[in-house]
N, C-alpha and C positions, 0 to 999 in steps of 0.2 A: 472151796464150792459155793457157800452162801455168797461171798463176797463177788464170784463171778456172775450167779445170777441176778444178784443186786443191780450190777453195773450194767448187765444188758437189759434189764428191766426198765432201768431209769431212763436207760438211752432210748429204748423204744416207746417209752412213757411221753417224752417228749418229742419224737417224732416216729412214726406216724400217729401213737397213742395206742391204750391198751383196751381191751373190751372186757366190761362188765355185765355179766348174765345172771339176771335172777328169775326166780322159777316159783310160780305160784302154787299150792299143793294140789290144784287139779291138772298141773303138769305144764299149763301155759307157761310160757317162757318172753323175754324179753332181752335184747343187749343193747348195750349203748358204749359210746367211745368215750374214754375218761383219758383225761390229759394231766391228771397231777394224782399225786398220792404219797404216801409215807412206808417208805420200806425200811425196816429196822429190826433191833433185837429189844423185846419187853422182857422182862423178867425171863430172860434166856431161854426166850421162844421167839422164833423168826415169825415178824407180823407183817402183813400189807394191809394199813389203814385207808380207808376213802370215807368220803361225806357223798351222799347222793341228798341232793336237795327235795323235799316232799313234792316240788313241784313236778318233779319230772316223772315222766310214765315208769320207768323202772324202779321206783321209789316203792310203789304198790307191790310189784311183783318179789322185792327183797322183804316188805315187810310181812307179806302173807307166808311165804316161805320160810323165814326166818334163815336164809343164808343167801349166799352168792359167790362167784367164784369172777378172778380176776385172771383174764387170759392175757400171755404175750404172744401176739400174732407173729407168724410165719414170715420170712421174707415173700413177696407177692401178694400179700395181703392187705396193700394199701389200699385199694380202691373199695375192697369190704370196710375197712376201719373208718374211712372219709364217709363212707354212704349212712353208717350208724351215727356218725358225728353230725350228717346234715339233715336226717330225717327220723324223725320220731315214730316210735311204734305207735303211737296213737294214730298217726295217720296211714300207715302200712306196715305189715309185720316183718320185721327187720330178719326175722329168724326163717325168714323163707327166701332170703336172698339167695340166690345160686351161687354165689361165693362161699356159702357156709355148708358144713356137712356136718349134721347131727347125729 
């Protein structure tokens, strides 16, 4: 099961990308597209490792909230993934994109 998940995740990581969502303690959230990461097993635990640069808007959300999610988009979400990779949440609220359902 994990191998199937890892293969699908890595394929979508390459194209169109995955979505990383960070949320602050006040409930505000931001979503960004990621195009790389590490999927594996560490100390018998399944892990997905990403690094978010401090200059990225999402960084402050992850730091404040202390956690994040990595989301594997369904087929048909390519426009939403591209949007979040092209437009910063500093400039527009990505989570209000009509392609997302919260």
